Each structure stands twice: as C-alpha cells, then as structure tokens.
N, C-alpha and C positions, 0 to 999 in steps of 0.2 A: 902281920904286914905283908908277908910273902903271898899268903892266900888272897889278901885284898888287892895287891898289885896284879896278881894273875887274873882275878875277876875283872879288874879294869881293862886288862889287856884283851880278854875275851870280848868284853863289850865293845871295845874299839874295833876289833876285827869284824864283829858282826855289823857295826855301823859302816865299816869300809866295804863289806860285802853288799850291804843294802845300797850304798852309794854307787858302786859299780853297776848294780842292777838298774838304778835310776838313770845313770848315764847311758847305758845300753838302750833303755826305753826311749830316751830323748832322741837318740840317733835313729831308732826304729820308727818313731813317729815322723821324723823328718823324711825318711825314705818313703813311708806310706803316703804322706801328703804329696810328695813329688810324683809318685806313681799315679795317684788319683788325678793330679793336675795334668799330667801328660796324656792319660787316657781320655780325659774330657777334651783336651785340645785336639786329639786325634779323632774325636767323634765326628761322624758326618753331619750331625745336627747343626744347623745354623741357628744361633740364638734369636736373631731377628725374625727369620721366617717361622721358627717354631712358636714364638710368643706373640708376634705381631701379625704375621700372615703376609704372603706374597702380594695379595691384592692390595692390602693397606699400604705396604711399602711402595708399590707402584704409583700410588696417588700422593705420596709425600714429596716435599721439596728436598733438595740435597742438604739443606741445613737441618731439617728434621731428622733425616737419616743419619747425619753425622752426630746429632745429639743422642740418638738411640745407640749408635755404635759406642759412643763414649760411656753411656749408662751401662751397657753390657760388657764394656772393657775390650771389645774386639778391635779397637783402634790402636791398641798398644801391643808391642812385641810380647810373646809368651814369657820370656825371661823377666821382663820388667813387671809383668802382672804377678808372677809368682813371688819375686823378691819383694814387691810392694805388699803382697798379702802376708808373707812371712815376717816382714818388719812390723806390721800391725799386730800380728799374733804375739810376737815377743813383747809387745807393750800391753797385752791383755785385750786387744780388740780383734775379734774374729770377723768384723765387717758387718754389712747389712745384707739381708736376704733380698735378692733381686725380684723374687716372686711374691714374697709375703710383705715386703716393705717394712720389715722389723729387724732389729739386731739378731744376728745369728744365734747368740747365746740365749736370747729370749725364746726364739723358735725352738731350739734344741731343748731348753728347759721345759717348755710346755709339752712337747711331744714325748720327751723322756719320762715326764710325770705320768703320761698315759700308758707308756709301755713298761714302766718299772715294775709294777705289781704283776703284770703279765709275764715278764721275763723272769722275775724272781720266783714266782709260783712254778713255772715250767722247769726252772733250774733245780729247785728243791725236789719236786716230784720225780724228775728224771733220775736224780742221784739216789733218792731213797728207794724207788722202785727197781732201779738197776742193781743196787747193792743187794736188795732182798731177793730178787730173781736169780742173781748170780750165786748167792749162798745156797738157795734151794737147789739149783741145778747142780752145783758142785757136790752138795751133800748126797744127792740121789743120782750120782753119776751112772749113766747107762740105763736108768729106769725111765718110766714114762714121764715123770715130771721134768727130767733133764731133756728128753727128746722134745717135749712140748715147748719148753722155754727156748731151746736152741732153734727150733723151727720158727717160733714167733720172732725171735731176734733176727734171723736171717731174712725173713720176709720184710720186717720193718726196716732193716738197714738198706734194703734195695728198693724201698718205696719212696718216691719223691714227696717232699713235705707238702707241696701244693696239691698233689693228687689226694693225699690223705685228708687235707683240709676240705677239699671239695666233697669227698665221700662223707665225712662227718657232717658237713653242712647239709648235704642232701638227705641223710638219714634223720638227724635229730632236729633239723629246722624245717625242712620241706615236708618230709613224709610224716614224722611224728608230731611236729609242731611244739616240741618241749622247750626249745631254746630259741633266742632271737636269731634272725638270719644274717645280721651283721651290725656294724657300728659299735661304739663303746657305750652309748646311752640310748634310751628310747627315742624314737622320732617324734618331734612335735612337743616335747616336754621341756619346760624351762630348766635351766641349770640348777636353780635353787630348789626345784622339786625333785631332782634326781637323787635317789637314795643309794647307799652302798650296795644294797641288794640288787638294784638295777645294774650297777656297774659289774657286780659279780656274775650275774647271769650272762651279760654280754662278753665277759672274759673267759667263760668256761671252755668254750670250743677252741678258741685260739691257744689257750694255755694247755689244754688237753692234747692238741696237735703237736705242739712243741715238746711237751714232756714225753709223749709216746715215741716220737722219732729220736729222742736223745737217750732212750733206755738201752738200746741194743748194745752199743759199744761198751758201756759200763758193765752190763750183765755178763757178756761173753768174756770180758777180761777178768772179772771177778771170779767167774767159774773156773777159768784156767788156773788162776793163782790158788784157789781153794783146792783144786784137784792135786796140785803139786804139794801143798801143805799136808793134805790128808794122806799122801803117799810117802811122807817123810818117815824116818826111823823113829823119831821121838813120839810121833802120833801113833804109829803102829804099836809102840810100847805102851802108850796110854790106853789104847784099845785093848791090848792084852790084859791090862790091869782091870778091865771091866767098865771103863768110862762109856757113857752112852753117846750116841751120835750127836745129840743136841749139845752135850758138854764139849765134845771135840770141836764142833763148829764154832761155838761161842767162845770157848776158852783159848783154843789154839788157832782156829781158822780166821776168825774175825780180826784178831789182833794182827795177823800177818797180812791180811788183804786190805786193811784199812788205809795204809799208806798209798798203794797203787790206786785204790779207789778215790782217794783224796786228790791225787794227781789228775786223774781223768775227769773228776768232777769240776775242778777249777779250769782244766783245759777245755771243757765243753762250753765255756762261756762264749767263745767265738762261734761255735755251732749254733747256740741258742740265738745269738744276735743275728747271725746270717740267715737262719731259718725264719726269723720274725719278719724279714723283708718280704718273703713270699706269702707267709701266712697272713700278715696284715693286709696285703693286697687282696687276698681271697675274701676275707671277712670285712673289708672296708674299714679296718680298725685304724683310727687316726693316731698312729704312734710314730716312733722314730723311723721304723722301717719304711713306712709309706711316705714319710717326708723325704727320705733318701731317694726313693724312686722318682718322686715328683721333681726333686732337685736335679737328678740326672737327666730326665727327659726334657726338663725346661732349661737346661744349661745354666742352672743357678750355681755358679762356681763357689762363691763364699759359703753358701749353705752346705753344699756337698762336701767341701773340704772340712768345714767345721764338724759335720756329722762323722766323717771318716776319722778325723783325729781324735774326737771324743770317744767314739766307740773303740778305737784301737787302744786308747788309754785305759778304758774299762777292761779290755781283754788282758792287757799287761798287768793291770792291778790285780786281777784274779790270779794270774801266774805268780806274781810276787807274793800274794797272800798265801798261796800254796807252799812256796819256798820257806816262808817264815813259820808256817804252821807245821812243817815237817818236824821241827825240833820238839814240838809239843807231843807229837805222836810217837816219835822214835828218838830217845835221848842220844843215841849214837850219832845221828845226823847233826844234832845240836853241837856235839863235840867237834865234828868234822868242819862245820861252818866256822867254829871258833878258831880252828887251826889255819884257815885260809888267810 
C-alpha cells in the first residue's frame, strides 16, 4: 500500500509538472500572438493599397472604400480587432483568410500537409547526421576527421539558408538538371496523376537545405560533450583495461551525450520551421512558410496570426516532448520530476 500510494503521488506530481508546462505554453502563445499583431499593425503596408491598388481605390465611391475597410478590419481600433480575434480563437474559430477566402484552419491544414514531410525529413536527417558527425569528431579529436568536420560546421553555421538553397538549386537543377527547379509537383500534371516519387523528387532539395543547415549546432555540441566524457577518469580506466575506441564511444560516450543531443534536437524545431520560410520562397514550395510570407505581405491578419500561433504550438510541443522523454533516457531526471 505504501509503494502504491508513493507511485500515485509520483504520477500526480508528473501530471502537475505537465500542467504547469501547458499553462506556461498558453501564456507564451498569448504573448506571441500579441507581438505578431502589434508588428503587423506597425507595418507601413496599407492593406487596401497593397491588395486593391491606389488607382482602383481612386476610382471607387466612399461607400465601396468603407466596405473594403470593413472587410480588412482597418475601420476598427487595434485593441478591438485583437480582442475580437482572441475571443473567436477561444471558441475554436481562427477566422477566415482575407486573401484565400477560406477558413484559416483549412488553409493552414493544406499548407502544413505540404510542409510536414519536408520538415520531418529535414528534422530527422539533421539530428542523425549531427549526432554521427559529432561522435566521429569527438572520437578523433585533433586529427583530420575532427578538423574536417569542425571546418564544415563552422562554414555551414555562418551560411544563410537562402544562399545555400540558391547554390543547390543552381548546381543540381540548372547545371546538372538532376532535380526539379521548384514547386512541390510537376507543372501541368493533374493531381490524380502525381505520384509519391514526383513529390519526393521535388522535396529533395528543400529538405537537403534545411537538414544541412541544422547539422552544425548538434554536431559541435555533441563533439564537446564527447570530448569531456572521453577525458573523464572512468573512461581513462576503461581505456587502460584495453577497451577499443569504438567500445568507449558506443558504451560510455553515446550514453552520456544522448540527453544533450535530444535537447538540441527538439529545440531545433524552431530553427527548422524558421528556415523553411526562406527555403520555400527560393524553391517556390507551396508550404506553410510561403503562406506566412504571403499573409505578411498581404496584411492577412487572421491567417498570419493563425500560422504564428500554430507553429509556436508545434515548437512548444517539441520542447514538452523533450522534457517528457528525458525520463526515458535518464532515470535520475524521472525521479527529479517526480519530486517537483
């Protein structure tokens, strides 16, 4: 009975820990939506001039201009517009996109479906490659593999994502002609005739760009952690007993660098989503990043706020998943969570 009550107490504490995280996320999403709204209100872009044109506005009657102002919401005070949007969101309604004339959730769902495999592939590849390169660099510290990997990471970390996207597009699409030059499906082909191989070919370069730019941080951090582990006393004792370098890295190093790598991997979700905005623009990939740019330039407030809140929720979900997975990797952290 004592053990059972202690187990229930630990479960309750973990649930309380998760509840605090969710409450913090709700406050964070509120702050992010307010910041996005204020930035869009401070934008010099005039929704009417941007989407209708100054010439067309000059030829309209005052009644028509008033109807357009009501449609774009510029006839209301900013505080009233934000509170009205927030009230609708709390009831599950993100509004209607002013540019696409569709519900915001429908537009986000369509674009997120196009970007999901792209983001997921880039996220997995960057984590696997970063961990592998970090382990190799740490195992061969000071030798040419270490110098080569560190040089690659330093160059990539200082390279803008859009410039790398343009370079890959120029080499593999323009010069070599191996891969499509853009879009997510072939031009002039009906949707029913598009195969998964066609979608895969169009997603290779964007996914490669995002994964390459996300490798450097994980690789360098993993290398430093592995160097610290291999310099510890118990590893030196294991080396004196005759254990090979491979055994030291896999048995002792990998176990100790897994937790920091897991933290960086889930923390890189924000970098992947942020990088997709520029990459999708370069490759004309109709994903969520391109929709965010279109909404910002077109002053589509409901769509921009919806994309901001949903992507922020995805980033927080990744961080929460990392916190919950810590206990699976390291039982000591599971006990500490249970004590909170």
